[in-house]
Every structure is written in C-alpha cells, then in structure tokens.
N, C-alpha and C positions, 0 to 999 in steps of 0.2 A: 504493500500500500504506500509506503514512504517513497518508493521509487516512482510512483505515479505523480507526485507533487512536483511540478515543474515551474512553479511561480518563482520569479526572480532570475530565471535562466535567460541568457542572451545568446541567440544564434546569429553569428556574424554573417553578413551577406552584402551584396551590392545591387539589390533589387530596388525597384521604384519605391516600395514601402520603406525599406531601410534608409533611403536617401532623404525621406521627408524630414522636415524640421520637427524636433521632438515636441515643440509646442503644438504643431499641427496635429500630431498623433494623439496628444492628450485631449485637445479640443474635439477631435473627431470621435474619440471614445466617449467623451461626455455627451455629445450630441446623439451618439448611437444608443447610449443607455437611456437617455430621455425618450428617444423614439421607441425603444422597447417597452417602456412603461406607458406610453401613449397608445401602443398597438392594441387593437381589440378584435382583429379578424384574421382569418386564414390568409387573406391577401397581404395584409400588412406584415404579418410574421414571415410570409414567403419573401417579401421584399428584404426584410432584415437578414434572413438566412442567405439570400442571394448575395447581399453585400459582403457578408462575412466569408462566404465561399470564394468570392472574387478576390478578397484581400488575402486569403490563405494561398490561393493560386499564384497571385502576383508576388507575394513574399517568399514563395517556394518553401513553405513550412510543411512538413509531413502532417497530413491530417490525423494519422495515428498518434502523433505527438500531442496534437491538440485535444484528441479524445481522452488522453491520459489526465488532462487537467480537470475533467469532469468526474473521474472516478472517486476522488476524495469526498465529493459532496453528493455522491450517489444516494446515500441514505436520506439526506435532506430532500432530494428530488422525489424519491419514492414516497416519503412521508407526506410531502406537499401534494402529490398526485392523489394519494389515498384519502387524505382529509378533504380535498376539494371535490373528489369524485363522489364520495359517500355522504357528505354533509352539506352539499349545496342544494337548496330547494329547487324543485322543478318536476318535469314529467318523468315518472319512475320507469326504469327499464327492467329491473328485477330487485327483489328485496330478500335479504337473508338475516334473520334475527333482528338486530338493531341497525343493520347496515342497509341503506337503500341507494342504489346507483341510479342517478338521474341523467337525462340527456344533457341538461345544462351543466351538471357537475362534471360529466365526462369531458365536455368541451372546455370548461374552465380549467380542469386538471391538465389537459393537453397544452393549453396556452401557458399556464404557469410553469410547466416543465420546460417548454420551449424558451420561455423568458429567462429562466435560471441558467439553462445551458448556454444560450447565446450571450448572456451577460458575462458568465465566467470565461467563455472562449474569447470574446472581444477584449476583455481585460488582460488575459494572458498574452494575446497578440501584441499588446503594447510593450510588455517586457521582453517578448521573444525578438522583437525587431528594433529595440532601442537599448543602447549600452547604458550602464548605470551613470556614467559621467554625463552623457547627453540628457538622460532623464533628469538628473539633478539640475543641469543648466535650464532645461525647459520648465521645470517646476518653479525654479527661482525667478525666471523671467515672468511667468504668468502670475506669480504671487507678489511681484515687485510693488504693485500699488499699496500693499499692506505695510510697506516700509514707512510710509508717511504716518501710520498709526503706531509706529514703534515696534512692530512685530519683527522678530528675528527670522526673516524670510530665508536667508542663506542657510542658517543652522537647521531650520525645519526641513528644507529641501534635502540637505545633506543627510539628516537622520532618516528620512523616508527612503532615500536611495540606498543607504548603507543597510537598512533593515531588509530591503528587497534583495540586495546583493548577498547577504549572509544566510538567507533562507536555504538555498541549495547546500551551503557549507554545513549548516546545522543538521540538515537531513542526512547528509553523508556521515557526519559525526555520530548521529544517532544509530545509523545502520552498523557502524563499526562497533559501537558499544554493545548493541544487541547481539551481534555476532560473537563478541568476546564473552558476553554473559551466557549465551547458549552453549559455547564451548566449555563453560564451567558447570553446565548442567541446569541452567535456569530455564524455566518454562513460562511462556507468556500467553499461551492459548488454551491453557487448561484451568479448571476450577471455575468458581462463581465470580461475580463482579468484584467482591471484596478481595478474593485471591488475585485476580488480574490487576487490581489497583495496587496491591502490595508488591506484585512482581515488577511494577513500573519504577519503584523506588531505586533499585540498582541501576536504572537507566537515567533517571532524572538527576540524581545527585552528581554523577560524573559529567553529565551534560551541562548542568549549571556551572560547575567548576570550569569546564572547558570554555563555555561561553564568556565567563568573566575574564579568563586568561586571554582569550582572543580580543576582547574589548580593551583590555589593558595594553596588549601589544599594539593594537591599532592606534590607541591614544599616544603611546610613546613614539610610534612611527610618524604620526602627524606632527607632534611637537618637534621631532628631529628634523622635519622638513619646514620648520618655522611657520606652521599653520596657526593663524590667529583669528579665524573667522572670515567673513565675507567683505569686511571693510577694506576698500582699496585694492581688492584683488582684481587681476585682469584674467582674460581667458585666451587660450590659444586659438580657438575658433569662435568668432562672434556669430550669434544666431541671426540669420536673416531669412525672411520669408521670400520664397521664389514663386514663380508662376504656378508650378505644380502644387505648391502648398495651398495657394488660394483656390486652385481647382478642386483639391481634395476636400477642403472645408465647404466649398460651394456645393459639391455633389452630396455631401452628408447633410447639409442644410436643406437641400432640395428633397432628399429622402425623408427627412423629418417633416417637412411641409406636406409632402405627399401622404405620409401616414396620418397627419392631422386632418387633411382634407378627406381622405377615405374614411376616417373615423366619424366625421361629421356629416358626410354626404350620403353614405349608403352602404358602407362596408359591413355595418352591423347586421344589415338585412341578409347578408350572405354568410353568416356564421360568426357573428361578433359576440363580445362579452362586454359587460359594463365593469370598468375597473373600480 
C-alpha cells in the first residue's frame, strides 16, 4: 500500500505540460477543482475526464502510475459510494433490511466517486510535472500579495514544498523499517485492531526519530548555505508567463464556463444531480 503513494514525486520531462509556468499549473488545478464541484451531469464529468486524459497524454505520464494515486483513498471512495447509494432518497431499485438502493442514490454515488478520483488525479499531476523548486517559486509568486499583510509568504511556500518533497522519502523510510521489523519476527497483519495498533509502535518510534534527524540535517545544510529567509533573495530563473500559459489558463477557464452553462441550461435534464 505504501508503494502506491506517489504524492510529492516528480517525473522529469520536456513535454508541453512540464514547460508550463508553475503558477499556470497551480491556477489550472484550482480552476479544475472548482469545475469538478460545479459539475452535476454525465456530460460535465465527461468533459473533466477528457481534460485530465488529454493532460496525462501530453505529459507522457503512465496512466498506471496515476491509478496508483487512487489506491490509498480507495476505502474512502467505497464508503462514499455506499453511503450515497443507500441513503439518498428517491425511486427505490431494491431494498435489503435497512438498506434501500435508489436510482438517485446510485447516480449521486457515481458522481461522487468520479469527483474524488478526478480530484486526486489532477492534484497528483501537479506534483508529477512540477519540480519542488519550481513549485515553491510558483506558490511564493501567487501568495506574494499577502506580503503586504505581513505574512511570511516565502517561508510558507518553502514549508509546503519541503513537506511534499519529503513524503516519498518518509514512505521509503517506513518501508525499510517495516522490512527490518518483519525480519525480526514482527507481524503487522494479524490480530485485532488493538494488536495492529500496538504493532505500529516499533515503526512509529524509529520513524519519528529519523524524521527529526532529517529535519535537523536539512536545517544545518540550509544554514551552511547562508539561508536566511526570502528577504533579498534572487532567483536563477525568473517566472514569466508565455503565450502557452495564457492559452492553458484560457482553455481551463472556458471549460469551467462550459460546465457552469451546462449546469444551468439543461445538463441536469440528462442525468444531473443537485450539489
């Protein structure tokens, strides 16, 4: 299961998606998420799925890799589907004990599952195609207006990018600790919930120690390089919007507008839901 968590990983490339300004990709993801929450029909969800498939194809990311990002939240998706399918009022399809499956519930469950899957995949595509350094610069640039309010924008962006960067490292460290504990006879899949919780202690303690050690080493390395925050710092590459960036934002904005229009004009009549 841990191997399926790919959040924070960056896959280098020279595709059109990789060359986009990081601010563009962040804004596109935000617009995409808004469009997902506005979508209420098969047509609009089809549009959002088509956009994601096109992005994956252009970025040359293996779809199997993207599917792995969904596995860690598979339980949440299944739970959401079951709750919406059996507890949404409407025309009943069949009933078993206290569970009643309705047509409206089934439709809502499908849409909620699609929303969660597309939401996770689109978010992971951001980290797959954007290096941690570029992501930090993009976040800092977008949050720069908050500097006037005294917010430590550079530090906030740095912390978020470091957190994303170290997720794969911590997962790898956890796998090594689990392998070492299994070699010593530890069992993590047997017993009840309490036994499984107790079995995690031999993993959590060394993982916390390792995390603090890595944090200390990172702090020492940053101090050795005379890092003192964002004040007065310059960048090797200045971020500048290009024509392709404006085009990407415009395409996503048009997609959002189309979703809103379809929601209000008649998409509900062909299988929509009320959010």
